N, C-alpha and C positions, 0 to 999 in steps of 0.2 A: 316301558310304559305305564304309566299309571291306570288303575283299571275303573273304570266310568261307575255309578252306584247303579246298584240294579232296579231296574224297573219290569217287574214281573205283573204287574196291576193289571195289566189288560191280556190276561193270561186266564184267572183266575177269577171265581164268580161267589162263591158265599163269604158272609159276612166275620165270621170266626178267623176264617183265609187270610181275606185283605187287611183283620185289623193285626196278625199275625206278624204279613209281611210286612206292611207299613212300616212297625218296630222294629223289623229285619236292618230296614233302608235306614232309619233313621238311627240307626245306630253305629250303622256301615258308615257313615256317614259326617258323626259326630266323636266315632272309634270312639263310642261309648263299651264297657262290656258286653257280651253279647246274651247274657247270662240275664243281666242287669234289664238289658233290654225287654227280652222275653218277656221277666216279669210283669213288663206296664201291660203284656197282653193277653194275663191271666193266667198264666200258668201256673200246675202245680208245683210243690217243692217239695221232696222228702229224699230221706234215707235210703238208699237200696244200696241190697248186697250185690255187691258186684257181679257174681254168679249168674244173677238174674239178668243180665242187661248183656246183650247177644250182639255182637259188632255186625254191621251191614254188610252183606255178601260182598258188597264192594271197597267196601274200607281198605288204606293203604295195611303192606305189612308191616308188622310191629319193628323198631326198629332199636336194638338193643340200648345201643348206648343214647336212645334218648328214655328210654324205661328207665335205666339207671341213673340218669339224672334226674329226674324224675322224681324217684322212689325215695334220693339224699334228700332233698326240696320237700315231700313231703313230712321227713320224720326231721326236718330243722323246724319249716314253720306253716304245718300242717298245710290242708288243702287250699287251696286261694280262688281254683273257679271250679265251676259245677257241672258235671257231665247235662250234657241232652238225650233226652231219648222219646222213646212213644209208646204206646201198649203195643205186645204184639198179636200182630193179624191173627194167629191161630194158638200163642200158648201163651194159658193162662200165669198170674202173676210173674209173665216174663216181660221183659219191657225192649225193645230195639234200637240201638244205639246209633243216634243219629252224629254226636260229637264228643269225642273226648277217649277215642281208644287207648293212646296210651296212657291217658290217667286211670281209665279203667284197669287196664292190666297192671298199673303200679299200687293201685288198691288190691288188686287181687294176693298179690305177693305179700304185703304187709298184712293183710287180713281187716283190711280196714274198711268198715262200710262206706259209698261212693254219694256227699249228696249232689242228687239228683233231681234236673228241672225235668216234667213229664209234661208234654204237650201231642192232643188229640187233633193229626193232619194228615189229609191223606198219601198217598204215593209221591204224587208227583208235589208237590210241598216240600216232603223229606228229601227228596233228591234235593230240591233246591239249597234247603237249610244246613246239610250236609256239606253243600258246596260253598255254600256263604259262610260259616262259622268257618272254615276252612282257610277259606280267599280271606275272612277278615283277620288274620292271626298269619298275613301271608305265609300259609305252609302249602297254597295251592301252587302243585307242579307243575305245566306242560300236557302231561297225561293224566292228570287227575282232571285236568280241566277238559280233555276232552270225552273222558268219562264221562264228566259229568254231564258234560250236551250233547251227546249222546243217549246217556240214559235220559233227561228229559223229554228230550225229542223222542224218542220209543214210546216216551208213557205220555205223550199228550196228544200221538197220531196212533196211540197201541199198536204199532209195532214191534218187532224185533229187533235189537239189537243193530244185528247184522241186514236186514232191510234199509235202516239209517245211514247207516257205512256208504249199503250201495246206492242209494236217493245221491248223496253228496259227491261220490266219484262220479254221479253220470252227470250232475252238473258240473263236477272239475271237468271231465272230458266232450262237454257239451251236448249230451247224450239226452238230455231231460227238457220237457214242456216246462217251461220257465210260467207260463198264464197258468196249468193245472195247479184247482185247491189244493194240493197235499202242498205241493212246491211252493204257493205262495205261505201256506202255512211254515212251513220251516224260515220260511225269510223273517216272518213275524215273530217268531219265537226267538231263531237266534242272538239276536241284541240282547233279548232281556236275560240271557245265563252268560254271555261271555262279552267280552271289550274285541277281540281279537278279531280283524275283519274276514267275512268269510272263506275268501280264499286265499288267505293265507292258515288259516283254521284247517280247510281241508289241504296245504302242503305241506305243514310243519306240524300240524298236533295231531290230525287223524292218523295218518299211518303209526304216530308211534306205538298203537293199538296191535301191531301186528308183529311188535319185536318176538325175539326167541324170550323163554321164562328169564333167565340167570339178568337178560338187563332190563326187562322188564320192571326186574322185581326193585334192582337198582335206581331205575326214575324212580317208583313209586314211593322209596322212603326217602329219597333226595337225596343220595349218596351219587347221582350221576346226574351233568348238565342232560337234558333231551339231545345236546346238541351236537353233542359224544354220542351220543348214543345211536343216535341217525349212522355216524362215523362206523359205529360198530356194526351196524345190521346189513353193511355189506358181508359179513361173516354169518350171515344168519344159518348156513346151511349145515347140517350133522356134522360133518367131516371139517369143520371149524369150530366143533364146541369146545375143544381144548384148548385152542390155542386164543379163543375168542374169551375164554374163560381168563386166561393166564393178561391176557390185556385188560380185559375189566377189571380186576382187583387191584392190576398196577395204575391204571386210569384214578382208581377210589382210591389206592393210598400215595401214591406220587401225587395226586392232583395233576395228570399229566392235560396238556395243551389242546385245544380241539386240531391243531397243524398237526401237531406231534402222532397223535392217534390216527389222524388222516393216513400219516408216513409208514406208521405200524401198520395202519390195515393193506395200505398199495403193496407194502413190502411184502405181506403172507400173501395177496393173489398174486402178485410176481410172481413166486416162488411156485406157486403151484400152478404150472401150465393148464393140469385138466380144468383151473377155475375160470380162467382166459374166455371173454369173450368169442366164440368163432366171427371174426370179420368179415363179414359178405365181402366176395371177388367179383369186382362187375367185367363182363364181355372187353377182352381185347377191342374191340371194334365200336361199342361202346364208348370206349375211354379212349378213343382214337377222335370218332366222331364229336366229343368234346373238343379235344387239342383244336380240330378244324373251326372249330364256332367261336370257340376264345382267340385264335390269331384272326379270323375273320374281324372280332371287333377290335382287336389292337389293332389292324390296321387302315380301318376307318377313323383311328384318332391322332394318328401318325399326319403332324400340319407340314412339316419341314424336314424333306431329306434330299438329300442329294442326290442327282444323277445316279452316279458310282451306287449307292446301295439299292436305287429303286431298278437297276438293272443285275445288280444279286440276287435281291428277291425276285423276282421276277422268272431269275433263272433255278433256281431253289422252287420255285412253283410249278413249272413246268415241268421238271423229274419228277415232282408229286404228282402230276396229271398223266406222265404218263408210265408212272408206276399203276395208279388206281385202277386208269382205263387195261391194262394190260390186266392186272387179276381182273375185274368184273366184266373182260370178253368171254363169251362159252367157250369154254375146252372144247379141241377136237376128239 
C-alpha cells in the first residue's frame, strides 16, 4: 500500500518548524532529494567529522552488507547525499544524527569528513524527520514505523513509550474511554505519522516491539520481514533460543517462505510437550448438557420423518429419561 503524504502541520506551531515540515512534505510528494528540500528551509550545510555525529538511540543496527556497499560506492563516485543532523542538546561541538547512519559509518571507516545538513528542531520534529527520511527512501519497515509512531505519541503526550503502548492495547481491548482528551489526541496524531489504519497498526505492528532481541535486530536491519518475525515469536521463550536462532539464520540465508517457517515453528512446539498449551477440559456434565441441547435443536428442525423413525427416537429418549431419572433420584 502506498504511503500517503505526511500531514503534521496540525500538531506543530512555530514558524520555522512549519517551514521545515512544509519543505519535507513537498519533497516527499515530488520525490525530490530530501537534502535539497531541507536546504529550501534554510538549513546550514557544513563538513562534519563523522565522529562528532552521534547516532540517535533509536537508529536501526548497522547492516554490514550495506556499509560495505556504501564504502565501495563512496570510493568510486564520492558521497552523493548529505547527512541530516541537529546540534546535540548537551555536548558542545557534537551533533545528533537524524538521517544517514550507514553513510556516517562508511565515512568513519574511510576517514572522510561527512557533508551534513544541520537543522535546529525540537524532539518532536526530529523524530518525524528521522522517520520521514527513511520512509522517503523506502527504508522504513514495520518495526521502525511502530517505533516512530510510539516515539512521536510519547513526545506529543509527554508520556513514556510503555504508557503509549498501554493506551493502544487498552483501545484494542475496548477498555479505554474514547472520549477522553488523551485518547482523542492519539486519534488526531496517528494519521499524521502513519498511513496504516489504527486497528491494523495495533494488531500487526505494535507486537513487533516485544520481539526477542535476535529477531528484533534482524527486522530492524531489514533482513527479516515482520510477517516471518510474527511466526518466530511463538518461540520467544528462552528455552527455544538456540533452535529459534537456527531457524532465524536459515530464514535469512534461504529466504524461507512464511508458510514453511510457520510449519517449522509448529514442529518445534509439537516436539516439545512441555510447551504445549494445557487445554481446558470441560466437566462431563457440561458436555452432556450441551449435547442434549444440540439434539433438541436438531429434532426441532426435522420436517419429514416416517413413523418407524419417530418410534425409534422415542424409544431411545425413553431410555435416556429413565437413566437420567435413576441418576437424579436421591440414594437410599
